[in-house]
N, C-alpha and C positions, 0 to 999 in steps of 0.2 A: 343528609345524608344519604338521598338517592342519586346525586348528579354524581357521588365517591363510587358510587357501584361500580362503573365500568373499571375504573383504576383499581380497586381492591380486587375484580375478578382477574385482572392481567397481571397482578400483582402475584397472587396466586397462582394462577398457570406458569407465569418464569420461574417462581421459586420453585415448585416442579420439578421442571426441566434439567434432567443429569446431562451433562457433558456440553452444556450450550455456553460459548464463550465467545462473545462479540470481538475480543482481540484478539482471539484465534480465525475468525470468519473474516477479520481483516486484513489479518498478516496472510492470509490464503489469497486474496481479492487483490492485495499489493503485490504480491509474488509473481500472481499470473498476467497483471499488466507490466511490470519489470521484463518478464520473459518475454511476452508480445510487444513491446517497445524498444525495450535496449539493444535489441541488436541492431532492427534498422534505423534506430538513433545515432547510433555511434557511426551504424557506416554514411551516413549522411554528415554529421559532422566531419566525418576524415576526408571526404572527397568534396567537399561544399570551399571552392576556391575564393569565397570573398568573406569567408574566416581568417581574421589573421591567427598568429599561433596564439596569444593571449587568450581570444573568443574559444577556441578549441579546446583550449586545456582548461578552462572553466566549464564549459557542457561537458566534457571528461569527468572534471572532479565534481560534478553534480551527479551521473552515473554511477560513481564511485563509492560516493556516499549514500545514496538508495541502496545499491546490492551491501552497503554494509551496515545500515539499516536492517534490512533484510535477514540478514544473516547473524545480526546482536539478537533480535527478535525469535529468532529460530533455537537458540541454548534454553 
C-alpha cells in the first residue's frame, strides 16, 4: 500500500486543480509552434527551386491541415 501512496497524493492534487486542461495546454503549445514555424516553412517551400509542383503542393497541404486542426480545436 505504501508504494501507491505517491500515486494517490498526485491523483488527489490533480483532482483539486480547477481549470487544468492538458488539451488546452497542448493546443496552446501547438498553436505557438505553428505560428513560429509555418511562415518560415511556407517561404522556404515556395522559394526552393529543387521542389517540383507536386512536392510543393504536398508541403502546403501539410501546413493547411495543421492550421485546420488548430482552428477546429479552438471551437
